KEKE-3310 file (N, C-alpha, C; in steps of 0.2 Angstrom, whole numbers, plus 5000, padded with zeros to 4 digits):
npx = (5146:5144:5155:5151:5139:5143:5151:5141:5133:5142:5143:5129:5128:5138:5132:5120:5125:5131:5120:5113:5121:5121:5108:5107:5115:5108:5097:5102:5107:5095:5089:5097:5098:5093:5105:5108:5103:5116:5124:5119:5124:5119:5122:5117:5118:5115:5116:5114:5114:5110:5111:5108:5109:5108:5094:5090:5100:5103:5106:5107:5110:5110:5112:5113:5114:5113:5114:5111:5110:5108:5103:5093:5085:5089:5089:5099:5099:5106:5106:5109:5106:5107:5102:5105:5103:5104:5098:5100:5112:5109:5106:5094:5089:5092:5094:5097:5098:5099:5099:5096:5092:5085:5079:5070:5065:5052:5044:5041:5033:5031:5038:5049:5055:5068:5074:5082:5081:5089:5086:5089:5083:5082:5075:5062:5059:5066:5081:5087:5081:5076:5070:5065:5061:5050:5042:5031:5032:5023:5023:5014:5014:5027:5033:5043:5041:5032:5031:5024:5023:5019:5021:5019:5018:5027:5034:5046:5049:5062:5065:5073:5069:5072:5072:5077:5069:5065:5058:5050:5041:5029:5023:5012:5014:5011:5015:5018:5025:5028:5033:5036:5043:5048:5057:5072:5081:5073:5061:5047:5043:5034:5032:5024:5020:5012:5011:5004:5003:5004:5004:5000:4985:4977:4988:4999:5010:5013:5022:5028:5036:5040:5047:5055:5065:5075:5085:5102:5113:5120:5124:5120:5108:5094:5087:5071:5064:5051:5047:5036:5034:5023:5017:5005:5005:5016:5032:5030:5027:5031:5028:5016:5020:5032:5040:5050:5058:5069:5082:5093:5108:5109:5118:5120:5125)
npy = (5508:5502:5492:5484:5480:5472:5462:5456:5451:5442:5433:5429:5422:5412:5404:5400:5391:5382:5377:5372:5361:5353:5350:5343:5332:5326:5322:5313:5303:5299:5294:5283:5265:5252:5242:5226:5211:5201:5187:5170:5154:5138:5122:5105:5089:5071:5056:5038:5022:5005:4989:4972:4955:4937:4927:4934:4942:4959:4974:4992:5007:5024:5040:5057:5074:5092:5107:5125:5140:5158:5174:5182:5185:5176:5158:5144:5127:5111:5094:5077:5060:5043:5027:5011:4994:4977:4961:4946:4944:4948:4960:4972:4984:4999:5014:5029:5047:5063:5080:5096:5113:5129:5144:5160:5175:5185:5193:5197:5186:5178:5168:5160:5144:5132:5115:5099:5082:5067:5050:5033:5017:5002:4992:4997:4996:5004:5009:5021:5038:5054:5069:5084:5099:5114:5129:5139:5147:5149:5158:5155:5157:5164:5165:5166:5155:5147:5141:5140:5134:5133:5124:5125:5118:5110:5094:5085:5069:5056:5040:5024:5008:4993:4982:4988:4995:5011:5027:5043:5056:5069:5078:5085:5095:5097:5104:5104:5112:5112:5119:5118:5127:5122:5126:5136:5126:5114:5106:5102:5095:5094:5087:5086:5079:5079:5071:5070:5060:5066:5060:5047:5044:5044:5039:5042:5049:5050:5058:5059:5066:5066:5073:5075:5084:5084:5094:5090:5097:5113:5112:5099:5086:5074:5065:5060:5052:5049:5042:5041:5034:5033:5025:5023:5016:5006:4999:4982:4968:4975:4983:4996:5005:5012:5013:5021:5022:5031:5035:5045:5054:5072:5085:5102:5117)
npz = (5287:5275:5275:5286:5281:5270:5277:5284:5274:5269:5280:5281:5269:5270:5281:5275:5265:5273:5280:5270:5265:5277:5277:5265:5268:5279:5272:5263:5272:5277:5266:5264:5261:5273:5281:5276:5285:5293:5285:5290:5295:5299:5306:5308:5314:5315:5323:5326:5333:5334:5341:5342:5350:5351:5351:5339:5327:5325:5319:5317:5308:5308:5300:5298:5290:5290:5282:5283:5276:5276:5271:5274:5263:5253:5255:5257:5257:5262:5263:5269:5271:5279:5281:5287:5289:5296:5298:5306:5299:5286:5274:5278:5276:5267:5264:5256:5255:5247:5246:5238:5240:5235:5241:5239:5245:5240:5247:5265:5269:5258:5244:5232:5226:5221:5218:5221:5224:5228:5230:5235:5237:5237:5244:5243:5230:5220:5213:5211:5212:5206:5211:5205:5210:5210:5214:5224:5240:5256:5271:5284:5298:5308:5320:5336:5343:5336:5320:5303:5287:5269:5254:5237:5221:5207:5202:5194:5191:5190:5188:5192:5193:5203:5194:5183:5175:5168:5171:5168:5174:5176:5191:5203:5218:5235:5251:5268:5283:5300:5315:5332:5346:5361:5371:5368:5363:5362:5353:5343:5327:5312:5296:5280:5265:5249:5234:5219:5204:5188:5176:5177:5181:5196:5204:5217:5230:5247:5260:5276:5291:5307:5321:5337:5348:5362:5373:5379:5382:5377:5363:5360:5359:5361:5349:5342:5328:5316:5301:5287:5272:5259:5244:5233:5221:5220:5213:5205:5216:5228:5243:5249:5259:5269:5284:5296:5311:5320:5332:5341:5344:5342:5335:5335:5328)
capx = (5140:5145:5159:5147:5134:5147:5152:5134:5131:5146:5141:5123:5130:5141:5127:5116:5129:5132:5113:5111:5125:5119:5101:5108:5118:5103:5092:5106:5107:5088:5087:5101:5094:5095:5110:5105:5105:5122:5122:5120:5125:5118:5124:5114:5120:5112:5119:5111:5116:5107:5114:5105:5112:5105:5090:5090:5105:5100:5110:5104:5114:5107:5116:5111:5117:5109:5117:5106:5114:5103:5105:5087:5081:5091:5091:5102:5098:5109:5105:5110:5104:5108:5100:5108:5101:5105:5094:5103:5118:5107:5104:5086:5087:5097:5091:5101:5095:5103:5095:5098:5086:5087:5073:5071:5059:5049:5041:5042:5030:5030:5044:5049:5061:5069:5078:5082:5082:5091:5084:5090:5080:5081:5070:5056:5058:5070:5089:5088:5075:5077:5064:5066:5055:5050:5036:5030:5031:5019:5024:5008:5016:5034:5034:5049:5038:5028:5031:5021:5024:5016:5024:5014:5022:5027:5039:5048:5052:5065:5066:5075:5068:5077:5072:5080:5064:5066:5052:5050:5034:5028:5018:5011:5017:5009:5019:5017:5030:5026:5038:5034:5048:5046:5063:5077:5084:5069:5056:5043:5043:5030:5032:5019:5021:5008:5013:5000:5006:5000:5005:4996:4979:4976:4994:5001:5014:5013:5028:5027:5041:5039:5053:5055:5072:5076:5092:5106:5118:5119:5124:5118:5102:5092:5082:5067:5060:5047:5046:5032:5033:5018:5016:4999:5006:5023:5034:5027:5029:5033:5023:5015:5021:5039:5041:5057:5059:5076:5083:5100:5111:5109:5123:5119:5130)
capy = (5504:5497:5487:5480:5476:5467:5457:5453:5447:5436:5428:5425:5417:5406:5401:5397:5386:5376:5374:5368:5355:5349:5347:5338:5326:5323:5319:5307:5298:5296:5290:5277:5259:5249:5237:5219:5207:5197:5180:5165:5147:5133:5115:5100:5082:5066:5049:5033:5015:5000:4982:4966:4949:4932:4924:4938:4947:4965:4981:4997:5013:5030:5046:5063:5081:5097:5114:5130:5147:5163:5181:5186:5184:5169:5152:5138:5121:5105:5088:5070:5055:5037:5022:5004:4989:4970:4956:4939:4945:4949:4967:4973:4991:5003:5020:5035:5053:5069:5086:5103:5118:5137:5148:5167:5179:5190:5197:5194:5179:5175:5167:5154:5139:5127:5110:5093:5077:5060:5044:5026:5013:4996:4988:5000:4994:5008:5010:5029:5042:5061:5073:5091:5103:5121:5132:5145:5146:5154:5157:5157:5159:5165:5167:5163:5148:5143:5143:5136:5136:5129:5124:5123:5118:5104:5090:5081:5063:5052:5034:5018:5003:4987:4978:4992:4999:5018:5031:5050:5058:5075:5078:5091:5094:5102:5102:5109:5112:5115:5118:5122:5127:5122:5130:5137:5120:5108:5107:5097:5097:5089:5088:5082:5081:5075:5071:5066:5059:5070:5056:5041:5046:5040:5037:5047:5048:5054:5057:5062:5065:5069:5073:5078:5085:5086:5095:5088:5103:5119:5110:5092:5084:5068:5066:5054:5054:5044:5044:5037:5035:5029:5025:5019:5011:5004:4994:4976:4964:4979:4986:5003:5009:5011:5016:5022:5025:5032:5038:5046:5061:5077:5090:5108:5122)
capz = (5286:5269:5278:5290:5277:5266:5281:5286:5268:5269:5285:5279:5263:5273:5285:5270:5262:5278:5281:5264:5265:5282:5276:5260:5271:5282:5267:5261:5277:5278:5260:5263:5263:5279:5280:5276:5290:5292:5283:5295:5293:5304:5305:5312:5312:5319:5323:5330:5331:5338:5340:5347:5348:5354:5346:5333:5326:5323:5319:5312:5309:5304:5301:5293:5292:5287:5283:5281:5275:5274:5272:5275:5257:5251:5259:5254:5261:5259:5268:5267:5276:5277:5285:5285:5293:5295:5302:5305:5295:5280:5274:5278:5275:5264:5262:5255:5253:5247:5243:5238:5239:5236:5242:5238:5248:5237:5252:5271:5270:5251:5241:5228:5227:5217:5222:5218:5229:5226:5234:5233:5242:5234:5247:5241:5223:5215:5214:5211:5210:5206:5211:5203:5212:5209:5216:5229:5248:5260:5278:5287:5304:5308:5327:5339:5346:5331:5313:5299:5280:5264:5247:5231:5214:5203:5202:5188:5194:5185:5193:5189:5197:5203:5188:5177:5171:5169:5169:5169:5174:5180:5196:5207:5225:5240:5257:5274:5288:5306:5320:5339:5350:5369:5373:5363:5360:5362:5348:5339:5320:5308:5289:5276:5258:5245:5227:5214:5198:5183:5170:5178:5185:5202:5207:5221:5235:5253:5264:5282:5295:5314:5325:5344:5350:5369:5373:5385:5382:5372:5356:5359:5361:5359:5343:5340:5322:5313:5294:5284:5265:5256:5237:5232:5216:5220:5208:5206:5222:5233:5247:5248:5265:5272:5290:5299:5317:5322:5338:5342:5346:5338:5337:5332:5328)
cpx = (5141:5149:5155:5142:5137:5148:5146:5132:5135:5144:5134:5124:5133:5136:5122:5119:5130:5125:5111:5115:5123:5112:5102:5111:5113:5098:5096:5106:5100:5086:5091:5097:5097:5100:5106:5107:5112:5120:5124:5120:5124:5119:5120:5116:5117:5115:5116:5113:5112:5110:5111:5108:5108:5101:5089:5096:5103:5105:5107:5109:5110:5111:5113:5114:5113:5113:5112:5110:5109:5106:5099:5082:5083:5092:5093:5102:5102:5108:5107:5109:5105:5106:5102:5106:5102:5101:5097:5108:5115:5104:5096:5084:5093:5094:5096:5098:5100:5098:5098:5092:5088:5080:5075:5065:5058:5046:5042:5039:5029:5037:5044:5055:5062:5074:5078:5084:5083:5089:5086:5088:5078:5075:5063:5055:5062:5077:5090:5082:5077:5071:5066:5060:5056:5043:5036:5030:5028:5021:5018:5010:5024:5036:5040:5047:5035:5029:5028:5021:5021:5020:5018:5018:5022:5034:5040:5052:5056:5067:5068:5074:5073:5077:5074:5075:5065:5059:5053:5043:5033:5023:5017:5014:5014:5012:5018:5023:5029:5031:5036:5040:5046:5051:5067:5080:5079:5063:5053:5042:5039:5030:5027:5020:5016:5010:5009:5003:5002:5000:5000:4991:4978:4982:4996:5006:5013:5018:5027:5034:5040:5045:5052:5063:5072:5083:5095:5111:5116:5119:5123:5112:5100:5086:5078:5063:5057:5045:5041:5032:5028:5017:5010:5000:5014:5025:5031:5031:5032:5027:5022:5018:5028:5039:5048:5057:5066:5077:5091:5102:5111:5114:5121:5124:5128)
cpy = (5499:5491:5482:5476:5471:5461:5453:5449:5441:5431:5425:5420:5411:5401:5397:5391:5380:5373:5370:5361:5351:5346:5342:5331:5322:5319:5312:5301:5295:5292:5283:5271:5256:5243:5230:5215:5202:5190:5175:5158:5143:5126:5110:5093:5077:5059:5044:5026:5010:4993:4977:4960:4944:4928:4927:4942:4953:4970:4986:5003:5019:5036:5051:5069:5086:5104:5119:5137:5152:5169:5186:5185:5178:5164:5146:5132:5115:5100:5082:5066:5048:5032:5015:4999:4982:4966:4949:4939:4946:4956:4967:4980:4995:5009:5026:5041:5059:5074:5092:5108:5125:5140:5156:5170:5185:5196:5194:5187:5175:5174:5161:5150:5135:5122:5104:5088:5070:5055:5038:5022:5007:4992:4991:4999:4999:5009:5017:5032:5050:5064:5080:5095:5110:5123:5138:5143:5151:5153:5160:5160:5159:5168:5164:5156:5144:5145:5137:5139:5131:5130:5122:5123:5112:5100:5086:5075:5059:5046:5028:5013:4997:4983:4982:4996:5006:5022:5038:5052:5065:5074:5084:5090:5100:5099:5107:5107:5115:5114:5122:5121:5127:5126:5132:5131:5114:5110:5101:5099:5092:5092:5084:5084:5076:5076:5067:5066:5062:5066:5050:5043:5041:5038:5043:5045:5053:5053:5061:5061:5069:5068:5077:5078:5087:5088:5092:5093:5108:5117:5103:5091:5077:5069:5059:5056:5048:5046:5039:5039:5030:5030:5020:5014:5010:5000:4987:4972:4968:4982:4993:5007:5007:5015:5016:5025:5025:5036:5039:5053:5066:5083:5096:5113:5128)
cpz = (5280:5271:5282:5286:5273:5271:5283:5280:5268:5274:5284:5274:5266:5277:5280:5267:5267:5280:5276:5264:5271:5281:5270:5263:5275:5278:5264:5266:5278:5272:5260:5265:5269:5277:5280:5282:5289:5290:5289:5292:5300:5302:5310:5309:5317:5318:5328:5328:5336:5336:5345:5345:5353:5349:5339:5333:5322:5324:5314:5314:5305:5306:5296:5295:5288:5288:5279:5281:5273:5275:5273:5269:5254:5256:5255:5259:5258:5265:5265:5273:5274:5283:5283:5291:5291:5300:5300:5299:5287:5280:5273:5277:5272:5261:5261:5252:5252:5244:5243:5237:5240:5236:5241:5240:5243:5242:5259:5272:5263:5248:5236:5229:5222:5220:5218:5224:5226:5231:5231:5239:5238:5237:5246:5234:5218:5218:5214:5209:5211:5206:5210:5205:5211:5211:5221:5236:5251:5267:5281:5294:5304:5315:5330:5341:5341:5324:5308:5292:5275:5258:5242:5225:5211:5204:5195:5191:5188:5190:5189:5194:5198:5198:5181:5173:5173:5167:5171:5169:5178:5186:5199:5214:5229:5247:5262:5279:5294:5311:5327:5343:5358:5372:5367:5359:5360:5358:5346:5332:5316:5300:5285:5269:5253:5237:5222:5207:5192:5176:5171:5183:5191:5206:5211:5227:5241:5258:5270:5287:5302:5318:5332:5346:5358:5370:5380:5386:5377:5365:5355:5362:5359:5354:5342:5334:5319:5306:5291:5276:5262:5248:5235:5226:5216:5214:5210:5212:5228:5237:5246:5253:5268:5278:5293:5305:5319:5328:5339:5345:5341:5340:5332:5333:5324)
residu = (MET:ARG:LEU:MET:THR:SER:ARG:GLY:PHE:HIS:ALA:LEU:GLY:LEU:ALA:ALA:VAL:MET:THR:THR:ALA:MET:ALA:GLY:GLY:ALA:ARG:GLY:GLN:ALA:ALA:ALA:PRO:ALA:ALA:PRO:PRO:PRO:ALA:LYS:THR:SER:TYR:THR:GLY:ASP:LEU:GLY:TYR:VAL:SER:ALA:THR:GLY:ASN:THR:GLU:LEU:SER:THR:LEU:ASN:ALA:ASP:GLU:LYS:ILE:ILE:ARG:THR:ASP:GLY:ARG:TRP:ILE:PHE:THR:GLU:LEU:ALA:ALA:TYR:VAL:GLN:GLY:GLU:THR:ASN:HIS:GLN:GLN:SER:ALA:ASN:LEU:THR:THR:GLY:ALA:LEU:ARG:VAL:ASP:TYR:ALA:TRP:ALA:PRO:ARG:LEU:GLY:GLY:PHE:VAL:GLY:VAL:THR:TYR:THR:ARG:ASN:PRO:PHE:ALA:GLY:TYR:ASN:ARG:ARG:PHE:ASP:GLU:ILE:ALA:GLY:ALA:ARG:TRP:ARG:VAL:LEU:ASP:ASP:PRO:ASP:ASP:SER:LEU:SER:PHE:ASP:GLY:GLY:GLY:VAL:LEU:THR:GLN:GLN:THR:ASP:VAL:ASP:SER:MET:HIS:GLU:THR:PHE:PRO:ALA:ALA:ARG:VAL:ALA:GLY:ASN:TYR:LYS:HIS:ALA:PHE:THR:LYS:ALA:ALA:TYR:PHE:GLN:GLN:LEU:VAL:GLU:TYR:ILE:PRO:ASP:LEU:LYS:MET:GLY:GLY:ALA:TYR:ARG:VAL:ASN:THR:ALA:SER:ALA:VAL:VAL:ALA:PRO:ILE:SER:VAL:HIS:MET:GLY:ILE:LYS:VAL:SER:TYR:VAL:VAL:ASN:PHE:ASN:ASN:ARG:PRO:PRO:PRO:THR:PHE:GLY:THR:THR:ASP:ARG:THR:LEU:THR:THR:GLY:VAL:GLN:ILE:THR:TRP)
# end
């Protein structure tokens, strides 16, 4: 009886140890955080060219590229764009743009961002303009077919005009971005940006960009975009509104 009892206690003790170890392992597995989604990188490039001869000599070239890398919380965006135009062998358009932006998601629909944009457009009155932005982003919609987000924050603008006049001024910034996907590769996108000058009362800028993309293959499509840049107080002798219509081939990877 004593031998049986001793063996019984040993068996019960071994079972208790194994049960405790298994329970601890199960708790450890349950408490382990979910693995973050894998980082993704997407690339988009556009290229368009128009040439006309005869009574009018006209040529335009537009090219731009965009790279986005995200890991679920961080989003890194880089873009560059160039538009060149000649009419009767005289330059009539020369627009260069480059931008960097970093977004961080505090919550699934809320986040913050910082970024900088460089623009050169002598036909709008300035040789260079830096817009340094910061603020918060709100994703109102984040569905596969429809997405809508709003930015709110501030801008520090540093601009050098074609007459070498330099100015630096703060501004507020409100922007919206809407995208509707007709299919996986066909979509419509609308961007709107309002920038009121906080230094010069009553001065403001409005920028809009509309784009439609129709696919012709898995990685290639036709893109039509229309950009409007409005400045109610441009440099002297320059107009308030610039409009740019571009068409071309888009490559996505």
